[in-house]
C-alpha positions as CSV (number, residue, x, y, z in Angstrom):
1,M,-48.2,17.9,0.1
2,V,-47.9,14.8,-0.9
3,K,-44.4,13.7,0.4
4,F,-42.0,11.6,-1.7
5,L,-41.1,9.8,1.2
6,D,-42.5,10.1,5.3
7,L,-40.3,8.9,7.7
8,H,-41.6,10.9,10.9
9,K,-45.1,9.4,9.8
10,Q,-43.8,5.5,9.7
11,Y,-42.2,6.4,12.9
12,L,-44.8,7.8,14.7
13,S,-47.0,4.1,13.6
14,I,-44.6,2.2,15.6
15,K,-43.1,5.3,17.7
16,D,-43.7,2.7,21.4
17,E,-41.5,-0.3,20.2
18,I,-38.5,2.0,18.5
19,D,-38.3,3.9,21.5
20,N,-38.0,0.9,23.7
21,A,-35.6,-1.4,21.4
22,I,-33.7,2.4,21.9
23,A,-33.8,2.7,25.8
24,A,-32.7,-1.3,26.0
25,V,-29.8,-1.3,24.0
26,I,-28.7,2.5,25.8
27,S,-29.7,0.5,29.5
28,E,-27.5,-2.2,28.6
29,S,-24.6,-0.1,26.8
30,A,-24.6,-2.3,23.7
31,F,-23.5,-0.1,21.2
32,I,-21.1,-2.5,19.2
33,S,-21.8,-6.0,17.6
34,G,-23.3,-7.8,20.9
35,K,-26.7,-9.4,21.2
36,Y,-28.7,-7.1,19.4
37,A,-26.8,-7.2,16.4
38,R,-26.4,-11.0,16.7
39,K,-30.6,-11.0,17.1
40,F,-31.0,-9.0,13.5
41,E,-28.4,-10.9,12.0
42,E,-30.0,-13.8,12.4
43,N,-34.1,-12.6,12.0
44,F,-33.1,-10.9,8.7
45,A,-30.7,-14.4,7.5
46,A,-34.6,-16.0,8.1
47,Y,-36.6,-13.4,6.6
48,Q,-34.1,-13.6,3.4
49,Q,-34.0,-17.3,3.5
50,V,-30.3,-17.9,3.7
51,Q,-28.3,-19.3,6.1
52,Y,-25.8,-16.5,6.9
53,C,-25.9,-12.4,7.8
54,V,-23.6,-10.1,8.6
55,G,-23.7,-6.5,10.1
56,V,-22.2,-3.7,8.3
57,G,-21.9,0.1,8.4
58,N,-23.2,0.4,4.9
59,G,-24.7,-0.9,1.9
60,T,-21.4,0.3,-0.1
61,D,-19.0,-1.4,2.5
62,A,-21.5,-4.6,2.0
63,L,-20.1,-4.6,-2.1
64,E,-16.6,-3.6,-1.2
65,I,-16.4,-6.6,1.6
66,S,-18.3,-9.3,-0.4
67,I,-16.2,-8.5,-4.1
68,E,-12.5,-8.7,-1.7
69,A,-14.0,-11.7,0.3
70,L,-14.7,-13.5,-3.4
71,D,-11.0,-13.1,-3.9
72,L,-11.2,-12.4,-7.9
73,P,-7.8,-11.9,-9.8
74,K,-6.3,-8.5,-9.6
75,G,-7.6,-6.0,-12.0
76,S,-9.9,-8.3,-13.6
77,E,-13.5,-6.7,-14.9
78,I,-16.7,-7.0,-13.0
79,I,-19.7,-6.3,-15.7
80,V,-22.2,-3.4,-13.8
81,P,-25.7,-2.4,-14.9
82,A,-25.3,1.0,-16.6
83,N,-28.7,2.7,-14.3
84,S,-27.6,2.3,-10.3
85,F,-27.0,4.6,-7.6
86,I,-23.5,4.8,-8.0
87,A,-22.1,2.6,-5.0
88,S,-22.6,-0.3,-7.4
89,A,-19.9,0.9,-9.5
90,E,-18.0,2.4,-6.9
91,A,-17.6,-0.3,-4.9
92,V,-15.8,-2.3,-8.3
93,F,-13.1,0.7,-8.5
94,R,-12.5,1.0,-4.9
95,T,-11.8,-2.8,-4.7
96,G,-9.2,-2.4,-7.4
97,H,-10.9,-3.9,-10.1
98,K,-12.1,-2.8,-13.7
99,I,-15.7,-1.5,-14.3
100,V,-17.5,-2.6,-17.2
101,F,-21.3,-1.0,-18.2
102,C,-23.7,-2.8,-19.4
103,D,-27.4,-2.2,-20.4
104,V,-30.6,-2.8,-18.7
105,N,-33.9,-4.2,-19.7
106,S,-36.7,-1.3,-21.0
107,D,-39.4,-2.8,-19.0
108,D,-38.7,-3.5,-16.1
109,Y,-35.0,-2.0,-15.5
110,T,-32.8,-5.4,-14.6
111,I,-29.5,-6.3,-16.2
112,N,-30.3,-6.9,-20.0
113,I,-28.6,-10.4,-20.1
114,D,-28.1,-10.5,-24.6
115,D,-26.0,-7.0,-23.8
116,V,-24.0,-9.0,-20.6
117,K,-22.7,-11.6,-23.2
118,N,-22.0,-9.5,-25.1
119,R,-19.2,-7.3,-22.5
120,I,-18.1,-10.9,-21.5
121,T,-14.2,-11.5,-22.4
122,Q,-11.5,-13.8,-20.7
123,N,-10.5,-10.8,-18.1
124,T,-14.0,-10.8,-16.6
125,S,-14.8,-12.4,-13.2
126,A,-17.9,-10.9,-11.8
127,I,-21.5,-9.8,-12.9
128,M,-23.2,-7.6,-10.6
129,A,-26.9,-7.9,-10.4
130,V,-28.9,-5.6,-9.5
131,H,-32.3,-5.7,-8.4
132,L,-33.6,-2.5,-9.5
133,Y,-36.4,-0.6,-7.9
134,G,-36.8,-3.4,-6.1
135,H,-37.6,-5.9,-9.0
136,P,-36.0,-8.8,-9.2
137,C,-32.8,-9.8,-12.2
138,D,-33.7,-12.8,-14.1
139,M,-31.4,-15.0,-12.5
140,D,-31.7,-18.2,-14.0
141,P,-29.8,-17.2,-17.3
142,L,-27.6,-14.9,-15.4
143,L,-26.4,-17.8,-13.6
144,K,-26.6,-20.2,-16.7
145,L,-24.1,-17.6,-18.0
146,A,-22.1,-17.5,-15.0
147,S,-21.2,-21.2,-15.2
148,L,-20.7,-21.4,-18.6
149,N,-17.8,-18.8,-18.2
150,N,-16.5,-19.6,-14.4
151,L,-18.0,-16.1,-13.4
152,K,-19.2,-15.0,-9.5
153,I,-22.5,-13.5,-9.1
154,I,-23.0,-10.2,-6.5
155,E,-26.5,-9.6,-5.6
156,D,-27.0,-5.7,-5.1
157,C,-30.4,-6.1,-3.4
158,A,-30.1,-2.4,-2.1
159,Q,-33.7,-1.8,-3.2
160,A,-35.1,-5.2,-2.8
161,H,-35.3,-6.5,0.8
162,G,-38.1,-9.2,0.2
163,A,-38.2,-9.0,-3.4
164,E,-38.6,-12.7,-5.3
165,Y,-36.8,-14.6,-8.5
166,K,-39.9,-17.4,-9.0
167,G,-40.3,-17.9,-5.0
168,R,-37.1,-17.6,-3.8
169,R,-35.5,-14.2,-2.0
170,V,-32.8,-12.6,-3.7
171,G,-29.7,-12.4,-2.0
172,A,-28.1,-15.7,-1.9
173,I,-29.5,-16.6,-5.5
174,G,-25.9,-15.8,-6.5
175,N,-22.6,-16.0,-4.5
176,I,-23.3,-13.2,-2.4
177,G,-25.9,-10.6,-1.8
178,C,-25.7,-6.9,-0.4
179,F,-28.1,-4.8,1.3
180,S,-28.4,-1.5,2.2
181,F,-30.2,-0.1,5.4
182,Y,-29.9,3.7,4.3
183,P,-33.5,5.6,6.2
184,G,-35.0,5.9,2.6
185,K,-34.7,1.9,1.9
186,N,-38.2,-0.4,2.2
187,L,-36.1,-1.5,5.6
188,G,-34.2,1.2,6.6
189,A,-32.0,2.4,9.9
190,Y,-32.2,5.6,11.4
191,G,-28.6,6.2,10.1
192,D,-26.5,4.4,8.3
193,G,-26.4,0.0,8.0
194,G,-25.6,-2.8,5.8
195,A,-25.5,-6.1,5.4
196,I,-24.2,-9.0,3.3
197,V,-26.4,-12.8,2.9
198,T,-24.5,-15.6,1.4
199,N,-25.2,-19.7,1.7
200,D,-21.5,-20.0,2.0
201,E,-20.0,-21.1,4.9
202,A,-16.0,-19.9,4.0
203,L,-17.8,-16.8,2.5
204,E,-19.9,-15.8,5.5
205,R,-16.5,-16.1,8.2
206,K,-14.6,-14.5,5.3
207,C,-17.0,-11.1,5.0
208,R,-17.3,-11.1,8.8
209,M,-12.9,-10.7,9.2
210,I,-12.7,-8.6,6.3
211,A,-15.3,-6.2,8.3
212,N,-13.9,-6.4,11.8
213,H,-10.1,-5.7,11.0
214,G,-9.3,-9.2,10.2
215,R,-10.4,-11.6,13.2
216,I,-12.6,-13.5,14.6
217,A,-11.3,-13.6,18.2
218,K,-10.6,-9.8,19.9
219,Y,-6.7,-9.2,19.3
220,N,-6.2,-12.2,16.7
221,H,-5.9,-10.3,13.7
222,E,-4.9,-13.0,11.3
223,F,-4.7,-10.1,8.0
224,V,-5.5,-6.5,7.4
225,G,-9.3,-5.7,7.4
226,R,-11.5,-2.6,8.2
227,N,-14.1,-1.3,10.1
228,S,-17.3,-1.9,9.2
229,R,-19.7,-3.0,12.0
230,L,-23.6,-2.7,12.2
231,D,-24.0,-0.8,15.3
232,G,-26.6,-2.0,18.1
233,L,-29.1,0.7,17.9
234,Q,-29.0,0.2,14.3
235,A,-29.8,-3.1,14.8
236,A,-32.4,-2.7,17.5
237,I,-34.3,-0.4,15.4
238,L,-33.9,-2.6,12.4
239,D,-35.4,-5.0,14.1
240,V,-39.1,-3.5,15.0
241,K,-39.2,-2.5,11.5
242,L,-38.3,-5.4,10.4
243,K,-41.8,-7.2,12.3
244,H,-44.0,-4.9,9.7
245,L,-41.7,-4.9,6.6
246,D,-44.1,-7.8,5.0
247,Q,-47.4,-5.1,5.8
248,W,-45.5,-2.5,4.1
249,T,-44.4,-4.7,1.3
250,S,-48.1,-5.0,0.8
251,H,-48.7,-1.3,0.7
252,R,-46.5,-0.9,-2.0
253,I,-47.4,-3.5,-4.0
254,M,-51.4,-2.2,-3.0
255,I,-50.4,1.6,-4.9
256,A,-48.1,-0.1,-7.9
257,D,-51.3,-1.5,-8.8
258,E,-53.6,1.6,-8.5
259,Y,-50.9,3.4,-10.4
260,L,-50.7,0.5,-13.1
261,K,-54.7,0.5,-13.3
262,Q,-55.2,4.2,-13.4
263,L,-51.7,5.6,-15.4
264,K,-52.3,2.6,-18.2
265,N,-54.4,5.0,-20.8
266,I,-52.4,7.5,-20.5
267,S,-50.3,7.3,-23.8
268,E,-47.6,9.3,-22.9
269,I,-46.4,7.7,-19.8
270,I,-44.8,4.4,-20.4
271,L,-45.2,2.5,-17.2
272,P,-43.1,-0.5,-15.6
273,V,-43.6,-4.0,-16.3
274,R,-43.8,-6.6,-13.6
275,Q,-42.4,-9.7,-14.8
276,E,-44.8,-12.5,-13.9
277,W,-41.9,-14.5,-11.9
278,A,-41.3,-11.9,-10.1
279,K,-42.6,-10.6,-6.4
280,Q,-41.3,-6.7,-6.8
281,V,-41.1,-4.8,-3.3
282,Y,-41.4,-1.3,-5.1
283,H,-38.9,0.6,-3.3
284,L,-39.2,3.4,-6.5
285,F,-42.1,3.3,-9.0
286,V,-40.4,4.7,-11.9
287,I,-42.7,6.0,-15.2
288,R,-41.0,7.6,-18.3
289,H,-42.0,10.9,-19.8
290,S,-40.3,12.4,-23.0
291,Q,-41.1,15.7,-21.0
292,R,-40.0,14.7,-17.3
293,E,-38.6,18.1,-16.2
294,K,-41.7,20.1,-17.0
295,L,-44.1,16.9,-15.6
296,Q,-42.2,16.9,-12.6
297,K,-42.4,20.9,-12.1
298,K,-46.3,20.7,-12.6
299,L,-46.5,18.2,-10.4
300,K,-44.3,20.1,-7.4
301,Q,-46.3,23.3,-7.6
302,S,-49.7,21.3,-7.3
303,G,-48.0,19.8,-4.0
304,I,-47.0,16.3,-5.1
305,Q,-43.3,15.2,-4.2
306,T,-41.0,13.0,-7.2
307,G,-37.9,11.7,-7.5
308,I,-35.1,11.4,-10.0
309,H,-33.7,7.3,-10.6
310,Y,-31.3,8.2,-11.6
311,P,-30.9,11.1,-13.7
312,I,-27.4,10.5,-15.3
313,A,-26.5,6.8,-16.7
314,L,-23.5,5.9,-14.7
315,P,-20.9,5.7,-17.6
316,K,-22.0,9.5,-18.3
317,L,-20.8,10.9,-14.8
318,P,-17.3,12.6,-14.5
319,A,-16.0,10.3,-12.4
320,F,-16.5,6.8,-15.4
321,K,-15.4,9.2,-18.1
322,Y,-11.8,7.6,-18.2
323,L,-13.5,4.2,-19.2
324,G,-15.0,5.4,-22.4
325,Q,-18.1,4.1,-22.3
326,A,-19.9,7.2,-22.1
327,E,-20.8,8.0,-25.8
328,E,-22.2,4.5,-26.1
329,I,-26.0,3.9,-27.6
330,G,-28.3,1.7,-25.8
331,F,-31.6,2.2,-23.2
332,S,-29.8,3.2,-20.3
333,W,-27.8,6.1,-22.1
334,N,-30.7,7.1,-23.7
335,S,-33.4,7.1,-21.1
336,D,-32.2,9.0,-18.2
337,H,-33.7,12.4,-19.1
338,E,-37.5,10.7,-19.1
339,L,-37.0,8.7,-15.5
340,L,-39.2,10.1,-12.9
341,S,-40.5,8.5,-9.2
342,L,-43.9,8.5,-8.2
343,P,-44.6,8.4,-4.4
344,I,-44.5,5.1,-3.2
345,D,-43.8,4.8,0.8
346,S,-46.2,3.8,3.4
347,S,-47.7,6.8,3.9
348,I,-49.1,7.2,0.4
349,D,-53.1,5.5,0.1
350,S,-55.5,5.6,-3.2
351,K,-57.3,9.0,-2.2
352,D,-53.2,10.4,-3.1
353,I,-53.1,8.4,-6.0
354,W,-56.0,9.5,-7.7
355,R,-54.6,13.0,-6.8
356,I,-51.9,12.5,-8.5
357,Y,-53.1,10.5,-11.3
358,D,-55.7,13.8,-11.8
359,K,-52.5,15.9,-11.7
360,I,-51.0,13.8,-14.3
361,R,-53.8,13.5,-17.0
362,S,-54.1,17.6,-16.4
């Protein structure tokens, strides 16, 4: 079988480092916050080339806390790509703002600038720039648009650890960036985890206080916050894995290059595009095919696991029916039945690619 994701195999490759890290946290009882969390925050900030990092409970919390910290006008509109995981939109709703869905590009699947322009109103306060599948958004036009309209930019980097836009790591190109460390991410914990990054000291302090019951000092609660902290065990695990992330990313890029080379001559397959200014870290390698279900079934019968990201465009979900955008016409609305994610994690090798290519071709 070619697995879509093999986390156990990845664990075995770094087993001693992981086991030692877990044992150290347990022996010191450094479970909540503490030195392991602080160390990872420092190391991840350095890796992402930002000044500040706040570890939180998960990627969705990171989005919600970031939106709250930006202190946007109550009930204002935040523009969100129609093709993303639900958390991108969910965080907008749960912080009391209005979701406005926009389209994504048909080549790299990131936010469509022209459609964003058409969605901006006097009630718009922010844009959610989702670096989907590991490909960064085209940030310069977004920054210009935000400046002209006095908007904030929230970077959803849940699938883009280490991705780069014109040589800059994503996360602090906009006002604030949010990461998920869900186990299946390029940098994944062994449970839930997330982080907020920024170069704004005031934003960092506000996020840290929101995530820790509205306080910095113990029992000195300056406002009502919440409980969302990255625990010591997950931080220690992530710190080990962070040392291997560049190697794993290089492997993903190599596998993606093989896919692009081998599948380019199959006319029925539509391949993703990597923009020349982007370092695409390939959290997912997504193709399109008009008979997606049939192709997926045939691959499964051959022992090849695949995924779908995402089977239903966000505006078409029952949860967002109230917005009235389900019947709109756009690429995201019309392509969700074609998307298919091929295996691309660190357990995949060139031999597997040839097998996958051969099955797709046949």
